[in-house]
C-alpha positions, 0 to 999 in steps of 0.5 A: 087904592084906599076906599078913603079919598080924604083922611084927616087926623087931629087937624088943628088950625090957629090964627094969630090976632094981634098978640092973641092966638085964636083956636078955630079947629081943635083936633078934627079926625075924619075919613071921607070915602070915595064916591061919598056925598057929604054936607058940612053944616054949623053956625058962623064961627063953627070952623066950617069955612076954615075946614073947607079951605084946608080940604081944598088946599087953600090953607094949611093946618097948624098941626095934624095930617091931611091925606088926599088920595093917599098923598100927605098934603100937609107937607107939600110946597105952595107949587105942589099945593097949586098942582093938587088944587088944579088936578084933584079938586073942583071948586064951586063958589057961591059967587061963581068966580067966572072971568067976565070977558070970557065965554062959558066954553073958555071959562070951563077950559081954563083949568086945563090950560094949567094942566098943560092940555092941548087947545083941541083937547081943552075945547073938546072936553069943555064942550062935553062938560058944558053939554053935560051940565045943560048948556050946550046952547050957551057955550059962546055966551059971556057971564053977563049974558047968562042967568045966575043959574046958568053961571053956576052951571058954568062954574060946576062945569069948570069944577068937573073939567079935570076929572077931580077926586073931589068936588068942593061946593061952598054955599053953591045955591047962596046967590040963587033963588029957590027954584034955581037952587033946586035945579042946581042941587039936582045937578049935584045929585046927578054929578054924585050919581055919576060917581063923583065925591061931592062935599058941600058947605051950607047953612040951609037944611034943605040943601044938606038933605041932598047929601048922604052924610051930614057933619055938623061943626061947632066951636071947632070940633065935630058935634055930629056925623050922621049918615042918612042913607 
């Protein structure tokens, strides 16, 4: 097995706007090792969200190749991409994206339904994961009964539940106050220490400092790639 979980070669992403073609990503080459902790930064319009969507298999490149765990995802069908998203990638969003009428336990267990796991396995695993993110006493609470930080912990638990190859977090502290943001980043540090590959998108320097490698995008290309530990 390669030590790289992600291998990107000459990735280009263009969008059509009317008659015009806008070049958002302009030939990106990148390797991310298994167990790495990476932050992507860059101003609005730099291409970081587009690149995150490509890494998360939510979008496909105009040209170039993207290998995730040795699989060339650039050539997969929509159904195959959906399978990869569910089993290989754990998403954490700024807006939590939880089902409002569903308990924390059922929100976390949801990806396991698509993975075809039995109800008992789903409940056992979701319970373990919620305990690991500090919510053992909140399993039966619905999102509107939880604080913002607790909701994000549920979202992190849902991202972890299928033991994915990578955790992708898009501005994970964007909707939280600074004290809660510190707690969530401590949780990401723990997840990384447990052996997970963590990839963040953020515009906040203090959040990026948690990562071991900071990649800055500008105008659709990698401007700098610095490993700080």
